[in-house]
LUMGUMI-790345 format. One line per 10 residues: number of its first residue (from 1); their letters; for each residue z, x, y of N, C-alpha, C. Coordinates in nm, 4 decimals. Each point is the difference from the previous one (the first is absolute). Example, Ala and Ser with C-alpha at 12.3 -4.5 7.8 and 13.67 -1.06 7.14 Angstrom:
# residues 2
1 = as = 0.7800 1.3190 -0.5690 0.0000 -0.0890 0.1190 0.0000 0.0900 0.1200 ~ -0.0720 -0.0350 0.1050 0.0060 0.0820 0.1190 0.0730 -0.0770 0.1090
This chain:
# residues 202
1 = xxxxxxxxxx = 3.5332 -0.7648 0.7581 -0.0551 -0.0285 0.1077 0.0398 -0.1604 -0.0231 ~ -0.0692 -0.0099 -0.1703 -0.0597 -0.1643 -0.0554 0.1400 -0.0516 0.0650 ~ 0.1246 0.0574 -0.0765 0.1671 -0.0780 0.0363 0.0222 -0.0129 0.1194 ~ -0.0480 0.0699 0.0653 0.0152 -0.0636 0.1818 -0.0696 -0.0924 -0.0014 ~ -0.1082 -0.0093 0.0140 -0.0617 -0.1064 0.0419 0.0356 -0.1308 -0.0291 ~ 0.0760 0.0417 -0.1289 0.0487 -0.1464 -0.0612 0.0998 -0.0358 0.0175 ~ 0.1320 0.1059 -0.0057 0.1092 -0.0371 0.0597 0.0577 0.0881 0.0892 ~ -0.0208 -0.0396 0.1141 -0.0557 0.1504 0.1662 0.1765 -0.0483 0.0348 ~ 0.0971 -0.0561 -0.0058 0.0992 -0.0455 0.0036 0.1071 0.1148 -0.0711 ~ -0.0414 0.0139 -0.1270 0.0436 0.0688 -0.1166 -0.0501 0.2027 0.0385
11 = xxxxxxxxxx = -0.0817 0.0022 0.0831 -0.0088 0.1287 0.0409 0.0321 0.0490 0.1139 ~ 0.0985 0.1329 0.0186 0.0268 0.0562 0.1397 -0.0760 0.1258 0.0369 ~ -0.0466 0.0675 -0.0819 -0.1151 0.0807 0.0790 -0.0737 0.0232 -0.1484 ~ -0.1481 0.0544 0.0364 -0.0613 0.0244 -0.1177 -0.0722 0.1419 -0.0053 ~ 0.0074 0.0947 -0.0807 -0.0335 0.1191 -0.0273 -0.0976 0.0243 -0.1101 ~ -0.1527 0.0673 0.0593 -0.0914 -0.0079 -0.1098 -0.0177 0.1243 -0.0078 ~ -0.0280 0.0329 -0.1353 -0.0111 0.1386 -0.0221 -0.1687 -0.0030 -0.0735 ~ -0.0772 0.0870 0.0682 -0.1514 0.0103 -0.0719 -0.0298 -0.1445 -0.0478 ~ 0.0477 -0.0784 0.1016 -0.0646 -0.1034 -0.0692 -0.1003 -0.0805 -0.0309 ~ -0.0424 -0.0807 -0.0869 -0.1495 -0.0801 -0.0540 -0.0172 -0.0927 0.1216
21 = xxxxxxxxxx = -0.1289 -0.0731 -0.0064 0.0343 -0.1206 0.1104 -0.0179 0.0118 0.1084 ~ -0.0607 0.0911 0.0622 -0.0286 0.0214 0.1574 -0.1485 0.0794 0.0369 ~ -0.0728 -0.0296 -0.1171 -0.1398 0.0892 0.0073 -0.0972 -0.0515 -0.0829 ~ -0.1278 -0.0039 -0.0336 -0.0124 -0.0177 -0.0540 -0.0509 0.1602 -0.1293 ~ -0.0302 0.1234 0.0451 -0.0160 0.0908 -0.0536 0.1025 0.0593 -0.1509 ~ -0.0244 0.0236 -0.1144 0.0616 0.0654 -0.0605 -0.0191 0.1134 -0.0533 ~ 0.0534 0.0738 -0.0905 -0.0698 0.1050 -0.0718 -0.0697 -0.0751 -0.1095 ~ -0.1493 0.0711 -0.0114 -0.0435 -0.0059 -0.1194 0.0217 -0.0020 -0.1401 ~ 0.0938 0.0563 -0.0653 0.0722 0.0238 -0.1023 0.0621 -0.1710 0.0183 ~ 0.0645 -0.0434 0.0757 0.0680 -0.1515 0.0520 -0.1160 -0.1122 -0.0542
31 = xxxxxxxxxx = -0.1311 0.0195 0.0818 -0.1397 -0.1137 -0.0083 -0.0066 0.0712 -0.1291 ~ 0.0086 0.0727 -0.0766 -0.0932 -0.0288 -0.1178 0.0714 -0.0441 -0.1070 ~ 0.1471 -0.0675 0.0111 0.0761 -0.0478 -0.0801 -0.0325 -0.1082 -0.0128 ~ -0.0846 -0.0918 0.1229 -0.0207 -0.1356 -0.0295 -0.1467 -0.0016 -0.0882 ~ -0.0716 0.0925 -0.0285 -0.1009 0.0016 -0.0659 0.0206 -0.0147 -0.1197 ~ -0.1416 -0.0105 -0.0756 0.0588 -0.0838 -0.1255 -0.0323 0.1277 -0.0714 ~ 0.0962 -0.0340 -0.1592 0.0191 0.0937 -0.0644 0.1522 0.1124 0.0438 ~ 0.0454 -0.0562 0.1147 0.1041 0.1094 0.0755 0.1485 0.0240 -0.0584 ~ 0.0172 -0.1122 -0.1096 0.1172 -0.0490 -0.0969 -0.0532 0.1499 -0.1204 ~ -0.1133 0.0013 0.0072 -0.0099 0.0350 -0.1476 0.0492 0.2430 0.0670
41 = xxxxxxxxxx = -0.0689 -0.0153 0.1312 0.0009 0.1077 0.0371 0.1704 0.0542 0.0353 ~ 0.0796 -0.1209 0.0333 0.1823 -0.0214 0.0562 0.0634 0.0395 -0.1369 ~ -0.0720 -0.0442 -0.1117 0.0424 0.0660 -0.1493 0.0115 0.0981 -0.0212 ~ -0.1247 0.0435 0.0313 0.0145 0.1851 -0.0282 0.0888 0.0762 0.0667 ~ 0.0044 -0.0812 0.0977 0.0503 0.1179 0.1214 0.1800 0.0076 0.0092 ~ 0.0003 -0.1531 -0.0813 0.1542 -0.0032 -0.0373 0.0332 0.0230 -0.1055 ~ -0.0636 0.0562 -0.0526 0.0254 0.1324 -0.1321 0.1091 0.1193 -0.0324 ~ 0.0952 0.0044 -0.0801 0.1158 0.0403 0.0399 -0.0578 0.1883 0.0289 ~ -0.1342 -0.0072 -0.1045 -0.0734 0.1789 0.0129 -0.0555 0.0177 0.1707 ~ -0.0225 -0.1378 0.0538 -0.0863 0.0538 0.1714 0.1133 0.0120 0.0610
51 = xxxxxxxxxx = 0.1157 -0.1009 -0.0080 0.1268 -0.0550 0.0774 0.0852 0.1469 0.0240 ~ 0.0203 0.0341 -0.1696 0.0792 0.1413 -0.0299 -0.0678 0.1208 0.1025 ~ -0.1444 -0.0118 -0.0429 -0.0397 0.1424 0.0650 -0.0216 -0.0394 0.1621 ~ -0.0154 -0.0994 0.0442 0.0208 0.0042 0.1317 0.1608 0.0760 0.0631 ~ 0.0828 -0.0871 -0.0418 0.1607 0.0330 -0.0259 0.0212 0.1414 0.0393 ~ -0.0713 0.0586 -0.1415 0.0800 0.1490 -0.0015 -0.0993 0.0790 0.1092 ~ -0.1404 -0.0176 0.0373 -0.0667 0.0109 0.0970 0.0831 0.0340 0.1369 ~ 0.0614 -0.1011 0.0250 0.0246 -0.0543 0.1469 0.1146 0.1088 -0.0265 ~ 0.1322 0.0070 -0.1209 0.0857 0.0976 0.0040 0.0163 0.1576 0.0308 ~ -0.1354 0.0715 -0.0454 -0.0719 0.1121 0.0121 -0.0047 -0.0121 0.1647
61 = xxxxxxxxxx = -0.0693 -0.0565 0.0564 -0.0364 0.0117 0.1058 0.0844 -0.0557 0.1216 ~ 0.1148 -0.0690 -0.0690 0.1258 -0.0052 0.0971 0.0630 0.1355 0.0479 ~ 0.0092 0.1118 -0.1755 0.0528 0.0524 0.0168 -0.0720 0.1671 0.0582 ~ -0.1140 -0.0394 0.0425 -0.0680 0.0986 0.1330 0.0073 -0.0160 0.0798 ~ 0.0670 -0.1256 0.0348 0.0230 -0.0488 0.1717 -0.1054 -0.0956 0.0491 ~ -0.0666 -0.0421 -0.0924 -0.1502 -0.0744 0.0017 -0.0007 -0.1643 0.0184 ~ 0.0011 -0.0729 0.1317 0.0090 -0.1386 -0.0064 -0.0665 -0.1173 -0.0482 ~ -0.1039 0.1051 -0.0847 -0.0318 -0.1340 -0.0906 0.0131 -0.0148 -0.1429 ~ 0.1368 0.1313 -0.0051 0.0555 -0.1022 -0.1008 0.1015 -0.1383 0.0112 ~ 0.0426 -0.0177 0.1066 0.0767 -0.1079 0.0253 -0.1188 -0.0824 -0.0138
71 = xxxxxxxxxx = -0.0787 -0.0229 0.0521 -0.1237 -0.0904 -0.0662 -0.0496 -0.0499 -0.1144 ~ -0.0368 0.1562 -0.0754 0.0086 -0.0319 -0.1279 0.0663 -0.0737 -0.0901 ~ 0.1680 0.0369 0.0378 0.0783 -0.0610 -0.1011 0.0203 -0.1466 0.0558 ~ -0.0038 -0.0227 0.0950 0.0063 -0.1068 0.0412 -0.1539 -0.1232 -0.0009 ~ -0.0644 0.0648 -0.0740 -0.1647 -0.0685 -0.0496 0.0822 -0.0287 -0.1188 ~ 0.0078 0.1183 -0.1276 0.0905 -0.0002 -0.0881 0.1166 -0.1701 -0.0369 ~ 0.0207 0.0088 0.1148 0.1697 -0.1155 -0.0352 -0.0750 -0.1304 0.0125 ~ -0.0484 0.0064 0.1151 -0.1117 -0.0849 0.0183 -0.0839 -0.0841 -0.1404 ~ -0.0598 0.1078 -0.1144 -0.1487 -0.0234 -0.0498 0.0909 -0.0289 -0.1564 ~ 0.1433 0.0167 0.0011 0.0761 0.0168 -0.1511 0.0211 -0.1397 -0.0455
81 = xxxxxxxxxx = 0.0716 -0.1152 0.1118 0.0031 -0.0789 -0.0578 -0.1235 -0.1261 -0.0390 ~ -0.1205 0.0905 0.0491 -0.1163 -0.0892 -0.0062 -0.0721 0.0045 -0.1577 ~ 0.0814 0.1112 -0.1003 -0.0630 0.0299 -0.1287 -0.0095 -0.1205 -0.0818 ~ 0.0796 -0.1294 0.0320 0.0132 -0.0868 -0.1035 -0.1302 -0.0984 0.1010 ~ 0.0110 -0.0832 -0.1104 -0.1529 -0.1195 0.0422 0.0821 -0.1009 0.0779 ~ 0.1192 -0.0736 -0.0099 0.0515 -0.0653 0.0710 0.0008 0.0174 0.1713 ~ 0.0583 0.1488 -0.0206 0.0460 0.0620 0.1376 -0.1401 -0.0019 0.0862 ~ -0.1056 0.0813 -0.0615 -0.1074 0.0111 0.0542 -0.0761 -0.0809 0.0455 ~ 0.0151 -0.1311 -0.0751 -0.1044 -0.1491 0.0327 0.0678 -0.0540 0.1505 ~ 0.1346 0.0159 -0.0417 0.0352 -0.0823 0.1382 0.0042 0.0741 0.1094
91 = xxxxxxxxxx = -0.0343 0.1606 -0.0206 0.0127 0.1255 0.1192 -0.1426 -0.0689 0.0544 ~ -0.1225 0.0144 -0.1007 -0.1292 -0.0140 0.0608 -0.0273 -0.1772 0.0829 ~ 0.0891 -0.0888 -0.0455 -0.0207 -0.1123 0.0622 0.0554 0.0044 0.1104 ~ 0.0970 0.0343 0.0043 0.0646 0.0018 0.1777 -0.0911 0.0748 0.0951 ~ 0.0086 0.0965 -0.0949 -0.1181 0.1510 0.1256 -0.1783 -0.1291 0.0214 ~ -0.0383 -0.0206 -0.0943 -0.0681 -0.1104 0.0306 -0.0322 -0.1334 0.1026 ~ 0.1650 -0.0580 -0.0342 0.0201 -0.0618 0.0747 -0.0521 0.0405 0.2132 ~ 0.0453 0.1190 0.0335 -0.0228 0.0451 0.0919 -0.0450 0.0850 0.0248 ~ -0.0911 0.0556 -0.0616 -0.1019 0.1245 -0.0044 -0.0890 -0.0389 -0.0841 ~ -0.1017 -0.0180 0.0796 -0.1393 0.0244 -0.0662 -0.0852 0.1482 0.0145
101 = xxxxxxxxxx = -0.1847 -0.0232 -0.0406 -0.0209 0.1367 0.0163 -0.0795 0.0698 0.1333 ~ 0.0396 -0.1016 0.0438 0.0004 0.0137 0.1913 0.0688 0.0153 0.0614 ~ 0.1702 0.0256 -0.0389 0.1362 -0.0030 0.0506 0.1141 -0.0955 -0.0246 ~ 0.0961 0.0228 0.0937 0.0795 -0.1025 0.0103 -0.0429 -0.1534 -0.0015 ~ 0.0288 -0.1495 -0.0324 -0.0208 -0.0862 -0.0006 0.1022 -0.0796 0.1254 ~ 0.0336 0.0657 -0.0218 0.1530 -0.0785 0.0941 0.0547 0.0807 0.1119 ~ 0.0389 -0.0558 0.1086 0.0600 0.0742 0.1140 0.0791 -0.1110 0.0761 ~ 0.0788 0.1109 0.0748 0.0854 -0.0640 0.0769 -0.0021 0.0239 0.1060 ~ -0.1214 0.0371 0.1057 -0.0329 0.0258 0.1000 0.0154 -0.0762 0.1221 ~ -0.0529 -0.1504 -0.0492 0.0130 -0.1274 0.0740 0.1112 -0.0699 0.0044
111 = xxxxxxxxxx = 0.1303 0.0739 -0.0631 0.1053 -0.0713 0.0159 0.1037 0.1307 0.0263 ~ -0.0220 0.0682 0.0545 0.0801 0.1052 0.0778 0.0445 -0.0184 0.1227 ~ -0.0615 -0.0621 0.0314 0.0585 -0.1031 0.1431 0.1912 -0.0394 -0.0154 ~ -0.0328 -0.0166 -0.1176 0.1803 -0.1102 -0.0137 0.0773 0.1322 0.0058 ~ 0.0030 0.1208 -0.0029 0.0848 0.1178 -0.0153 0.0852 0.0200 0.1349 ~ -0.0814 -0.0955 0.0686 0.0397 0.0864 0.1446 0.1268 -0.0119 0.0490 ~ 0.1172 -0.0910 -0.0509 0.1423 -0.0045 0.0355 0.0280 0.0852 -0.1458 ~ -0.0131 0.0208 -0.1049 0.0593 0.0597 -0.0894 -0.0489 0.1500 -0.0039 ~ 0.0553 0.1038 -0.0217 0.0402 0.1924 0.0666 -0.0967 -0.0015 -0.1520 ~ -0.0907 0.0615 -0.0242 -0.1215 0.0332 -0.0661 0.0071 0.1906 -0.0078
121 = xxxxxxxxxx = 0.0310 -0.0026 -0.1435 -0.0143 0.1664 -0.0153 -0.1378 0.0431 -0.0369 ~ -0.1248 0.0594 0.0262 -0.0764 0.0369 -0.1474 -0.0238 0.1268 0.0080 ~ 0.0522 0.0542 -0.1250 -0.0179 0.1344 -0.0521 -0.1052 0.0746 -0.0476 ~ -0.0892 0.0706 -0.0046 -0.1018 0.0408 -0.1021 -0.0068 0.1486 0.0134 ~ -0.0094 0.0001 -0.1256 -0.0845 0.1734 -0.0915 -0.0753 0.0109 0.0897 ~ 0.0175 0.1245 0.0720 -0.1180 0.1186 0.1213 -0.1293 -0.0080 -0.1195 ~ 0.0158 0.0376 -0.1488 -0.0719 0.0576 -0.0808 -0.0616 -0.1411 -0.0883 ~ 0.0000 -0.1262 0.0459 0.0076 -0.1012 -0.0991 -0.1936 -0.0298 0.0330 ~ -0.0553 -0.0051 -0.1665 -0.1150 0.0154 -0.0056 -0.0028 -0.1260 -0.0966 ~ 0.0608 -0.1187 -0.0193 -0.0138 -0.0839 -0.0725 0.0101 -0.1458 0.0802
131 = xxxxxxxxxx = 0.0802 -0.0013 0.0988 -0.0104 -0.0787 0.1292 -0.0007 0.0918 0.1318 ~ -0.0949 -0.0475 0.0751 -0.0500 0.0856 0.0870 0.1197 -0.0064 0.1042 ~ 0.0249 0.1432 0.0752 0.1110 -0.0224 0.1280 -0.0219 -0.1179 0.1452 ~ -0.1145 0.0094 -0.0232 -0.0769 -0.0809 0.1367 0.0395 -0.1419 0.0045 ~ 0.0413 -0.0371 -0.1458 0.0289 -0.1305 -0.0562 0.1140 -0.0172 0.1497 ~ 0.1330 0.0797 -0.0619 0.1220 0.0090 0.0569 0.0023 0.0167 0.1193 ~ -0.0952 0.0820 0.0872 -0.0411 0.0299 0.1373 -0.0089 -0.1757 0.0598 ~ -0.0933 -0.0118 -0.1017 -0.0503 -0.1595 0.1251 0.0968 -0.1211 -0.0004 ~ 0.1164 0.0235 -0.1179 0.0368 -0.1396 -0.0394 0.1814 0.0758 0.1182 ~ 0.0011 0.1159 0.0427 0.0945 0.0205 0.0665 -0.0294 -0.0475 0.1703
141 = xxxxxxxxxx = -0.1999 0.0064 0.0044 -0.0374 -0.0364 0.1332 -0.0064 -0.1554 0.0154 ~ 0.0079 -0.0773 -0.1320 0.0186 -0.1366 -0.0011 0.1524 -0.0675 0.0083 ~ 0.0861 0.0996 -0.0193 0.1714 -0.0587 -0.0181 0.0454 0.0496 0.1530 ~ 0.0310 -0.1069 0.0686 0.0971 0.0698 0.0982 0.1238 0.0441 -0.0541 ~ 0.0372 0.1142 0.0737 0.1408 0.0474 -0.0079 0.0281 0.0902 -0.1340 ~ -0.1270 0.0067 -0.0695 0.0382 0.0279 -0.1245 -0.0355 0.1764 0.0054 ~ 0.0734 0.0568 -0.0844 -0.0051 0.1256 -0.0607 -0.0808 0.0592 -0.0557 ~ -0.0811 0.1105 0.0056 -0.0754 0.0367 -0.1063 0.0360 0.1740 -0.0286 ~ 0.0128 0.0287 -0.0652 0.0737 0.1646 -0.0883 -0.1255 0.0533 -0.0560 ~ -0.0320 0.1253 -0.0172 -0.0490 0.0527 -0.1009 0.0778 0.1231 -0.0213
151 = xxxxxxxxxx = -0.0724 -0.0441 -0.2309 0.1355 0.1028 0.0016 -0.1262 0.1436 -0.0848 ~ 0.0456 0.0919 0.0999 -0.0436 0.1280 -0.0691 -0.0030 0.0461 -0.1009 ~ -0.1398 0.0325 -0.1068 0.0484 0.0704 -0.1383 -0.0392 -0.1490 -0.1274 ~ 0.0128 -0.0880 0.0629 0.0410 -0.1105 -0.0843 -0.1742 -0.0811 -0.0242 ~ -0.0108 -0.0437 -0.0992 -0.1442 -0.1016 -0.0308 0.0668 -0.1343 -0.0023 ~ -0.0437 -0.0779 -0.1325 0.0286 -0.1412 0.0402 0.1110 -0.0260 -0.1240 ~ 0.0685 0.0881 -0.0166 0.1312 -0.0141 -0.0499 0.1319 0.0829 0.0584 ~ 0.0102 -0.0115 0.1429 0.0921 0.0247 0.0852 0.1588 0.0143 -0.0561 ~ 0.0461 -0.1182 -0.0731 0.1213 -0.0179 -0.0923 0.0206 0.1018 -0.1026 ~ -0.1307 0.0711 -0.0434 0.0272 0.0885 -0.0947 -0.0585 0.1729 0.0773
161 = xxxxxxxxxx = -0.0843 0.0274 0.0510 -0.0042 0.1145 0.0956 0.0375 0.0360 0.0686 ~ 0.0979 -0.0773 0.0863 0.0800 0.0143 0.1193 0.1055 -0.1149 -0.0126 ~ 0.0865 0.0409 -0.0592 0.0714 -0.1329 0.0009 0.1430 0.0054 0.1043 ~ 0.0263 0.1417 0.0299 0.1163 0.0370 0.0823 -0.0589 -0.0232 0.1575 ~ -0.1386 0.0291 0.0418 -0.0599 -0.0140 0.1194 -0.0218 -0.2129 -0.0075 ~ -0.0212 -0.0448 -0.0672 -0.0375 -0.1638 -0.0891 0.1688 -0.0666 0.0800 ~ 0.0914 0.0214 -0.0661 0.1633 -0.0085 -0.0110 -0.0138 0.0206 0.1896 ~ 0.0300 0.0887 0.0392 0.0460 0.0397 0.1335 -0.0929 -0.1076 0.0992 ~ -0.0923 0.0163 -0.0291 -0.0999 -0.1343 0.0986 0.0576 -0.1046 0.0320 ~ 0.0345 -0.0572 -0.1557 -0.0011 -0.1111 -0.0356 0.1850 -0.0764 0.0665
171 = xxxxxxxxxx = 0.0565 0.1362 -0.0109 0.1622 0.0020 0.0410 0.0176 -0.0209 0.1500 ~ -0.0882 0.0847 0.0653 -0.0235 0.0211 0.1296 -0.0117 -0.1056 0.0694 ~ -0.1645 -0.0587 -0.0370 -0.0779 -0.1639 0.0437 0.1527 -0.0979 -0.0664 ~ 0.0483 0.0194 -0.0909 0.1250 -0.1103 0.0254 0.1049 -0.0099 0.0748 ~ 0.0553 0.1259 0.0188 0.0838 0.0516 0.0674 -0.0538 -0.0403 0.1873 ~ -0.0634 0.0145 0.0553 -0.0859 -0.0120 0.1330 -0.0648 -0.1208 0.0140 ~ 0.0032 -0.0593 -0.0540 -0.0664 -0.2051 0.0251 0.1498 -0.0948 -0.0271 ~ -0.0500 -0.0737 0.0534 0.0870 -0.1777 -0.0274 -0.0720 -0.0491 -0.0834 ~ 0.0765 -0.0639 -0.1231 -0.0350 -0.0978 -0.0547 -0.1222 -0.1192 0.0184 ~ -0.0962 -0.0297 -0.0398 -0.0710 -0.1464 0.0757 0.0819 -0.1243 -0.0218
181 = xxxxxxxxxx = 0.0347 -0.0607 0.0122 0.0339 -0.1401 -0.0091 -0.1253 -0.1193 0.0436 ~ -0.0245 -0.0489 -0.0365 -0.1531 -0.0909 -0.0637 0.0514 -0.1327 -0.0603 ~ 0.0408 -0.0659 0.0729 0.0690 -0.1568 -0.0568 -0.1275 -0.1182 -0.0131 ~ -0.0219 -0.1242 -0.0368 -0.1489 -0.0285 0.0222 -0.0411 -0.0705 0.1113 ~ 0.0891 -0.0172 0.1010 -0.0452 -0.0417 0.1680 -0.0986 0.1175 0.0088 ~ 0.0580 0.1248 0.0204 -0.0728 0.1198 -0.0014 -0.0810 0.0302 -0.0432 ~ -0.0644 -0.0334 -0.1090 -0.1021 0.0093 -0.0739 -0.1064 -0.0625 0.0317 ~ 0.0617 -0.1370 -0.0290 -0.0989 -0.0959 0.1002 -0.0892 0.0481 0.1145 ~ 0.1227 0.0167 0.0996 -0.0503 0.0556 0.1254 -0.1068 0.1105 0.0152 ~ 0.0265 0.0920 -0.1106 -0.0985 0.1182 -0.0200 -0.1665 -0.0645 -0.0311
191 = xxxxxxxxxx = 0.0289 -0.1052 -0.0720 -0.1557 -0.0173 -0.0336 -0.0412 -0.1169 0.0611 ~ 0.0789 -0.0830 0.0586 -0.0783 -0.0532 0.1340 -0.0412 0.0434 0.1018 ~ 0.0486 0.1147 0.0220 -0.0433 0.0627 0.0921 -0.0992 0.1125 0.0103 ~ -0.0456 -0.0069 -0.1697 -0.1133 0.0847 -0.0384 -0.1195 -0.0947 0.0077 ~ 0.0399 -0.1129 -0.0759 -0.0891 -0.1175 -0.0175 -0.0355 -0.0170 0.1642 ~ 0.0742 0.0179 0.0892 -0.0541 -0.0779 0.1783 -0.0957 0.1721 0.0249 ~ 0.0361 0.0916 -0.0293 -0.1107 0.0820 0.0693 -0.0957 0.0508 -0.0840 ~ -0.0636 -0.0563 -0.1370 -0.1028 -0.0022 -0.0230 -0.1304 -0.1142 0.0734 ~ -0.0995 0.1088 0.0229 -0.1115 -0.0885 0.0720 -0.0562 -0.1480 -0.0645 ~ -0.0302 -0.0978 0.0358 -0.0107 -0.1121 -0.0406 -0.1704 0.0376 -0.0423
201 = xx = -0.0178 -0.0926 -0.1122 -0.1432 -0.0488 -0.0541 -0.1303 -0.0378 0.1156 ~ -0.0830 0.0166 0.0643 -0.0563 -0.0720 0.0537 -0.0243 -0.1388 -0.0755
């Protein structure tokens, strides 16, 4: 999304998958990372004995046909690189730039109107508990002509939990839409129309 705001003429379509930046709420786990002392907790979580245990438990659950197994393995994969101090501090610093103890600090809701001429896909895991699916529904309502797709059985990692379903969704969307061609004049016209539509202060 940020790349689109900065270089709209280089974006033909925009696909958002379980996207951040579309509302304030996030899971308590993500909010807790913004608290003091989070780096030490992440250090423990990234230890090999923890990530290895999660990975093994996930594999066992997958063998039994449980969807929770994929999620545990995805969490293990995400935590494993955070075992080292440099990676851990970079992760905490980056996350705190956008999330605090109350939730997401940055949002794109006031700029979604800029996507009116850009084919936009909003895909969300039906069981996402990290970022609420309601954020996707609200963004879909705010972006004219957007397509909103829920992915049954997937949570916050649809590219891992339902890769074939997500790939099919993306390919169908690309095949059924025409790429946008926003030049500088069209971009300025869109901004001018929005400015003119805003109510003036008394």
